[in-house]
C-alpha positions in Angstrom: 104.5 -51.4 235.1 101.3 -50.5 232.8 102.4 -47.9 230.0 100.3 -45.7 228.1 101.1 -44.4 224.1 100.1 -40.4 224.1 101.0 -38.3 220.7 103.3 -36.2 223.0 104.7 -39.8 225.1 104.7 -42.8 227.2 102.3 -42.4 230.6 103.7 -45.4 233.2 101.8 -45.7 236.0 103.0 -48.1 238.8 101.0 -51.4 239.9 101.8 -50.0 243.6 99.2 -46.8 242.3 96.7 -49.7 241.2 96.4 -51.4 244.5 96.5 -47.6 245.9 93.5 -46.5 244.4 92.1 -50.0 245.4 92.7 -49.6 248.8 91.1 -45.8 248.9 87.9 -46.9 247.7 87.3 -50.4 248.9 87.7 -48.4 252.8 85.4 -45.7 251.4 82.9 -47.7 250.7 79.4 -48.4 253.6 80.1 -51.6 255.6 83.4 -52.8 254.7 85.7 -52.4 258.5 89.0 -52.8 256.4 91.5 -54.5 254.3 91.7 -58.4 255.4 95.9 -59.9 255.1 96.2 -62.6 252.9 99.0 -65.4 253.0 101.6 -63.9 251.2 100.5 -60.3 252.9 101.8 -62.7 255.8 104.7 -63.7 254.2 106.0 -60.4 253.2 105.4 -59.1 256.8 107.8 -61.9 258.0 110.2 -60.7 256.1 110.1 -56.8 257.4 108.2 -56.0 254.2 104.9 -54.0 254.4 102.9 -52.5 252.2 100.0 -49.8 252.2 97.7 -51.8 249.8 97.4 -55.0 252.2 95.0 -57.3 250.8 94.3 -56.4 247.5 96.1 -58.1 244.5 96.5 -56.6 240.8 97.0 -58.6 237.5 96.7 -58.1 234.3 95.9 -59.3 231.2 97.5 -59.9 227.8 95.3 -57.0 226.5 96.6 -54.8 229.6 93.4 -54.7 231.2 93.1 -54.8 234.5 92.1 -57.3 237.5 91.6 -57.2 241.0 91.4 -59.2 244.1 90.5 -57.7 246.8 90.0 -59.2 250.5 88.3 -57.6 253.2 86.5 -57.4 256.7 82.5 -56.9 256.9 80.8 -54.8 259.5 78.7 -56.8 261.1 74.9 -56.5 260.4 75.4 -55.5 256.8 74.2 -57.5 254.2 77.8 -59.3 252.7 76.1 -59.4 248.6 75.4 -56.0 249.1 78.4 -54.9 250.4 80.0 -57.1 247.6 78.6 -55.5 244.7 78.3 -52.0 245.6 82.6 -52.2 246.3 82.6 -54.3 242.9 80.9 -50.7 241.5 83.2 -48.5 243.9 86.6 -50.0 242.9 85.6 -49.8 239.1 84.7 -46.1 239.1 87.4 -45.6 241.3 89.9 -47.3 238.1 88.5 -46.2 235.2 88.0 -42.4 236.3 91.6 -41.8 237.8 93.9 -44.2 235.5 91.5 -44.5 231.6 92.5 -48.1 232.6 89.7 -51.4 231.1 88.8 -53.3 234.1 88.1 -57.1 233.4 87.5 -58.6 237.1 86.9 -57.3 240.1 86.7 -60.2 242.6 85.9 -59.7 246.3 86.8 -61.7 249.0 85.4 -61.2 252.5 87.3 -63.3 255.2 85.5 -62.1 259.0 82.8 -60.2 259.4 83.8 -57.4 262.6 81.2 -57.3 266.1 82.0 -53.9 267.0 80.7 -52.6 270.8 77.7 -50.8 270.4 
């Protein structure tokens, strides 16, 4: 959990909250089909622990700036670099607007292209 010092006290924001914000921003981005599972997500699911924010990895620097890695599936027909850039901007805006956290990096890993029936 990250703490934010205020004059009136502390605010604690769970890592799950950051991951949820990233997931929602990702799924709202044009060209993104879905989040993609990672190896760690598969291991967690195997042991009966399933998270709403599958496909998101969150870490923090020594200065409490956030780093995000989002694993996604892109819809066929969209330019992957355009989707990734748009997604990076969307995630950063969502995190800063919602929590005022400093964003260090946002990495996008495209793991699959999804062909949908027309």
